N, C-alpha and C positions, 0 to 999 in steps of 0.2 A: 270155438269150442266143439264146431260141426261145420262143415264146409262140402260140397260136388268135387270131388275127383271128376267127375264125370260129368262135361260142359254139353249140352246136347246143342249142337249147330245144325241147318240144313231142317230138310223134310224129316220128322222122325215116326213110324210106323211098326209094325211088327214086335217082335220078342227083340228088349234092348238092355244091356245089363244098366244097372247105378250101380257106382263105388263111390262111398263116403269116406272122408277123414274125419275121426272123432278127436275130441280131449279126453284127457284120462278122465274127467268125472262124469263120463258119458258111460253108464253102463247097458242102455240100449236103444233103438232106433227106429221110432216109427215111420215106415214109408206111405206120404197122403200123395193119393191121385186125384183132381178133383173132387177134395171135401172126401174123398172113402179114404181108411187105410186099410191098404193093398199088401201091406207084408213087416215083419217084426223082426229084429235083427237084433238077437242076445250078447253078442260077442264078436269076434275077430273072422274070416276076414265081413269086413263091410260093407259088402257086396250083395247087392239080389240080381236077378232076371226081369223084367218085368215086360206080357205081352200087352203094347198097346193095341192091338186089333189093324187087321187089313185098311182101316179108313186113314185119311192123314187129317186130323182135325185137332185145334187146339186146345193141352192141357193145362194144369197148374200142376207143379209136382212141389209137393213138400218133406224134409227132411225131418225128426222133432225126435232130439238127442233126451234124455230119462235118465235121472237119476237112480240110486236103489231101490230111492223109494217112490219112484216112480215119476217125480217131480219135472218138471219140462226145465234144461238149464241152458238150453240152445235151440237155434233151429236155420235152416236155411231153405230159398225156395227159385225156382227156376222154372220160368215161360216156356213152354214147348212150340213149334212149329204156329207163332207168332213171332210178329214185327223185333229184330234186334238191330237197333242204330247204333251204324259205325261212330258215330256222334252225340255222346248225350248236350244237351242242355239245358241247364238249371237254372231256374227263379226263385227268388228271395224279395220279398216288397217288405219295407222298411219306412216309419217317417222321417220326417225330413229333418232339421236339430229344429225349425222353426216349427214345425208340428203344423205348418197349412198345406201342403201336402202329402203325396210319398213315393218313394222309390223303389226301381224294381232292381235289382242288382242281377247283371246276366253272367253265368261261367257256364264253359265248354271243358269238354274232356274229347278229345279227338285220339282215337288208335293207329290212326297214320298220321300223327301229328301233323294236321289242317291249319292251314289257320283263317280266324274271320275275316270277312270281306266286306259285309254287309249286315245289318241288323235292323229288317224293319218289326213294326209293335201294332196292335189293335186292342184297345180299352172297349168293351161292350161294342165290338162292330164299329170305331171310330175310331183312324188312324192317328196318332203319338209319334209325335218329330221325335227324332233320337240322334243325339248328336255325340255320346260316347256308346261305343259300341258295349261297352260292361256297366251301365249306368243310366235306366232310361228318367229322368223324371217324368212322373202321371201328373196328367191335371186333375182340379181338383175335382174331389168325388166325397159325395155322401159316404162317410165309413158304417152306416148301417145297414144301407143297402148292399146288397149282394152285387158281383166286378167281377169279371170275366176277361183275362189280360191273355193273351197271344202275342208269342216272339215266335218271327222267323229267323234262324239266321245262315246267309250264306258263306260258302268256306270256297278256298282258292284251287283246292280240288276237283269245286265240280259239284258237290253235297250243299244240300240245303236241309237243315233238320228245325222242326218247331216243336215249341215247345207251350204249354196251358196251364196256366193257376187261376183259383176261384179264390176269392176273397175278401173281407169283409161280408153284413149280412145280419141281422141278429139270430139267425138259427144257422149260421155255421161257425163253430165254436172258436174254428183253426182254422190256417191256411189251405186249401186242398187242393193237393198235387195228384192225389190218386182220380182219376178223372178217365173215360171212356168213352171215344166218338161210337158214336153206332148213324151208320147212314138211313135213311128213309124215303122213302116216294112217295112224291103228292098227286093224288086223285083231280086234276083239272085245279086244283088249289093254288093260288099266286102265292101263300105263303101259309107258313105254321101261325099256330098263336103264340102268343109269348110264354115263355120258360113257366110261368106261375100257373098259364093255364092248363098249363100237359100235366099236371100231378095227376095221378095212378094210369098213367099210357102206355106206362112200359114197368113190368116185369122180370128179375131172374130170381128164377126157385121164386123164396118164401118173401124176396127182398121187392119191393117199390121203390126204386132208384128216382131220386130228384133229382128234376133235371135245370140245367145248371144254363146253360144257354142255347141256341140254335142260330146258324148261322148255311150262306149258300157258298162263299169264297171261294177259292181257286179250287181248281179238277187236276185229275193226272188219268190220261190214257195212257197204258201200255199195251204195245203192240208185239205178238210173238206170230214173224212168220217164216214160215217152211223155207224148204231150198228152190222144189220143185214148181212153190206157187209164184215164184221173182217174173219167170221168163211170162208166164201168162201176164200178170198184169202189166208189165210192158210190154207184152201186144198190142194188150186193150186201150192202153194210153193211147201209144202210137195210133194204131188203126183209128180210134173212137173220138178221141178228145178234142181234136179239131172240129171235124165237125158235129160234134151230137152236143157237148161244151164248154161255151167259153170258158177259158184257161182262170180266166177273174173270178169266177163264179166259185172256183176252189181257196181263193185266199181265207186263209185263217180269219182274218178279221172279218168278212162278211159269214163264215159258218159257223162262226158264235160269237159274232158282236163283242161287247167291249169285256164277256167276263176273261179271267185270268186263269187259262187252262194251262198244260202240257204234254205235250206228246212225245212217247221214248218208246224205243224197236228194243227188245229183249233179246239180242241173239240163243238161240237152241242148241248152242255148245259151248258146252261145261271146259272150264281150268278145275285141276283138285287142288284142293287145300287141304290143309289140316291145322287143325285147332287145337291145342291141351293135348292130343294122343287121339284125339275124334277128329277123322276126314270130314269133310266137306267139300259142293260143290260152288262154285261163283260160274254166274252168268252172265257174262259181259251186257252191255248197256249200252245206246248209243247218245249223243247229245241231244237232249231237246230241239224240238224243233215242228214245223217249219217257224220264223219270224213273218210277222206283221204282210212279208209282202212275197212269202213262200208259197208255193203250191202244195198240198195237204196232198196232192193226187201223184206228186213230184216226188215229196219225199219219202212215201209209202213204199214206192215203186223202184225209187232210184237210192235210196241209203242201203250204200254196202257194210257188211260185219267189217273188222278189223285180217289183214289179209292172213295175220300170224295164229288166225281161230279154224284149228282144222281137228277133224276128227264125227263121229257118231252124230248125226242128230237128236235132241232129245227132248221132242217139242212137249209132251206132258208133261215133265219135268220144269220146264221152263215155262207153263201155262204157271204152275203151282206156284214158283218166283216169284212170279209177274204179279198173283193175289195177292202174297204174303208181302211184297214190295208196295204195291197197292195201298195194301191196308195201312201199312206203318206210316203214313204221307197223315192218317187221320183227315182228310179229305175228303168230298166226290170223288168217286173213284171207276172205271172201266178197265177189261183189260178184251182183250182183243184177239183170236187166233186166224192166221189164215192158212189154210191147209191148198195141196196141187192135189196130186191122182197120186193114187195106194205110194200115200208116202212112208218110209222108213223110219222106225220110231225106238229107240233104244235105252228108252226112258225106264228109270225104276218102279214108276208107277204107271197106273193104265190111266187112260180119257175121262173114263167114270170117277176116279178115283182124287184126278186133279181136280174136274170140275166140282165132284163133292166140298171138296175143302174151300175151293171157292165160294161154293153156299155157305159153308159156316163159316168163313172169315167176313161175310156178305159185299162181299165185293162179285159186282154182273159181267160177264163172260158171255162175251158174242161170237159166235163161230162164221167165216167167211171163206167160201171153196171159191177157187177159179175153176174149178170141172166138176159143175154140179150132178154128171152123167156118171160118174164114179162112186166109190163107195166109198171117199176119203172123208165123210162127214162120219162113218160107223163110229161107232162111243163116242160120240163127243154130239149127241143129239142131233137137231135140225140145222144147218149149217145152211147162210144166209151165200145168193149166187153173187157174184164179184167179175165174175168173168168177162164182163161187159162195161163200158165205163156211165150206164145207166145205173146197173145195179150198184157200181161201187159207188155210186156218186148215193143214192139210197139205202148204201149199208151206211156207210157214215153219217147219216143225216139220224138214223135210227138212234146212233149210240148217244148223238150230238144232243137229241132231242129226250132220252134218258137223263142224262147229267142232268138236261136243263130242270127235270123236273125231280132232281136229288135236294135232300138239305141234309146237314148235321147234326145229329142230337148232342150234346153231352152231357153224361150220368155222372152224378158223383159216386166215384167206387170203379172198383178194381172189376170190371166182369171181364168174364171171355166174350165172344160177340154171342158164340152161338148159343149161349143160354139166356141171353137179353129175349125179351119175347111181347109182342102189345097184347094189351086185355082189352076185352071190351068197350071201354071208356074213347078208344080210339081213336078219331073220327077223320076220313079223306087223306090218311096216308099204311101206306104197306112196307115192310122190311125190303132191305133192297135182297136178291140173292142172286 
């Protein structure tokens, strides 16, 4: 009855056309952005231009089709400036034939045709054995209690997608897949209270979202390294690493203990693509690294981009993409940008806009510079000196310490991250930014 012709991919800001395809039963269309009606169309052409403003922030766009009497006959919606996964994973929980336990049916859809290699699952924070990729026998559990199921699927193209589901409980009428992951940072406390003790800690407008689960889980660190910083980093490594810091001190396992985490590089040079007539950019990223035996310093300094990547670097755009990529993992997250001296940047957005976007996504941003005497941090705020091995060590440990304090809180409902706030009842935590 109604659908979007314009599919918004990439970073959306400023004036943008919104085009719709509608059925014959639709007499008018209301355009609603973040809960506010911004336009009404009473006939063809079904297109309107809306100015989303200079800032890049998440939006919820809805088109509501009305008939001649003003009754709703259809609607379409899409999220803007929020993660869009290349692979979607769906979970459906059903009782087994004997009624003794439950089975989670897992299905997936990949735009690239990727095939699943492995499935991992956790029920209420405890690992669940997985024998079949598409069917998981859940351990015995009380159906009157609320349960939280997480499933991670790894594919043969290197992607890893997670999906979450809340089910059961006397106060949860149906299985809930409308969930929002919000990261918080602890103030000296080792762990968060149980979910039921967090009632009233969070607000989203007039709503008081229910906390379904809390977790530490894995962490995602995304690094954007500029061209001019590479030589400085390699010089610091060669000149100081052997005498200032034993290489073993930089091993992945020693820096982060037993916690699971991934570190990836996003290259600030984009490839242009087109999706349904809407152009967007893809910023390639490296394989995760290093492994348990690898040196973190060597990985940061010596990992090189693909040779075929050529063109102007777009540091701020890459940072924004790193932010939305990190947010899309629904895990603990951080983004690091490493700058050199007087960097050329052909980005569509300015550093202040990219930084503000990450704050809206609740993704912490760490700015490092190999040339503290220059103005390379201009627009990015205070930049930390990583021109020496000791400075790089301190910067890395600062990021890891911040991740150690992070926890992910799962809320019932679908909320934009910037609309979730802490109430006065919240104790010992703050929202990440």
